[in-house]
C-alpha positions in Angstrom: 205.8 -181.4 46.1 209.1 -182.8 44.5 212.0 -180.8 44.0 212.3 -180.8 39.5 215.9 -179.5 38.2 215.5 -176.6 35.4 215.8 -179.7 32.8 213.4 -181.0 33.8 210.7 -178.2 34.1 211.7 -177.2 30.8 210.8 -180.6 29.5 207.1 -180.1 31.4 207.3 -176.8 30.1 207.5 -178.0 26.6 204.8 -180.9 27.0 202.2 -178.7 28.2 202.5 -176.3 25.1 199.4 -177.5 23.4 197.5 -178.7 26.3 194.2 -176.6 26.8 193.6 -175.3 30.5 191.4 -177.7 32.5 190.5 -176.5 35.7 189.3 -172.3 36.3 189.5 -170.4 38.9 186.9 -166.9 38.9 186.5 -164.2 40.9 184.8 -166.5 43.9 188.8 -167.6 44.3 189.6 -170.8 45.1 187.4 -172.9 47.5 187.1 -177.1 48.2 185.3 -177.5 45.2 188.3 -176.3 43.2 190.6 -178.1 45.1 189.5 -181.4 44.7 188.9 -181.1 41.1 192.8 -179.8 40.5 193.2 -183.1 42.9 191.9 -185.3 40.6 192.3 -183.8 37.4 196.2 -184.2 38.3 196.5 -187.4 40.0 194.5 -188.5 36.1 197.0 -186.1 34.0 200.1 -185.3 36.2 200.7 -182.3 33.7 197.6 -179.7 33.4 197.4 -176.3 33.1 194.6 -173.5 35.5 193.6 -170.4 34.3 192.9 -167.5 37.4 190.3 -164.9 36.0 189.4 -161.5 37.9 192.5 -161.1 40.1 195.4 -158.6 40.2 198.9 -160.2 39.2 199.6 -160.3 42.6 196.4 -162.4 43.5 197.1 -164.4 40.6 200.5 -165.1 42.1 199.2 -166.0 45.4 196.5 -168.0 44.4 198.7 -170.1 41.5 201.1 -170.9 44.9 198.6 -171.6 47.2 196.9 -174.3 44.1 200.4 -175.7 44.0 201.0 -175.9 48.1 197.8 -177.7 48.8 197.6 -180.1 46.2 201.5 -180.9 46.5 202.2 -179.6 43.2 205.1 -178.2 41.3 204.9 -174.7 40.0 206.6 -175.3 36.2 205.6 -171.9 35.5 203.3 -169.1 35.7 202.6 -165.6 32.8 199.8 -164.0 32.8 196.5 -166.2 33.6 198.2 -169.6 33.1 200.0 -171.5 35.6 201.4 -174.9 34.9 201.0 -177.7 38.1 202.5 -181.5 37.4 202.4 -184.0 40.3 203.4 -187.9 39.6 200.5 -189.9 39.9 200.0 -192.4 42.8 198.8 -194.9 41.1 199.5 -194.7 37.5 203.0 -192.2 36.6 202.8 -191.7 33.0 205.4 -189.0 32.6 209.0 -189.9 32.6 210.9 -187.2 33.9 214.8 -186.7 32.3 
C-alpha cells in the first residue's frame, strides 16, 4: 500500500465520483472469492468502488480496512456503505497521479 498525499486522494476521489460499485460484499462477509474479485478488478481499473451491506458501521469500517490491507490498496474514502479503493496496476498503469 503506497502512501498518498492529500492532493492525490482528492484527485482520486473526484475521479471516482461517477463510478458504480463493482464489488459488493453482503451478509456472508469476506471470503476468498470476494478478495479474488477485488484483486482482479483493481488490477484492471486501479480505482474502484465497493459496496458493503448488511452490517453495522463498525463492522463495515473494519471489513473495508481488511479488504484494503489484504489487496494492498489505499482506502481513498468511505461513506456509508460505499468505499473507494486505489491500487496502481502492475501491468498497465492508467491513472497518472498529480
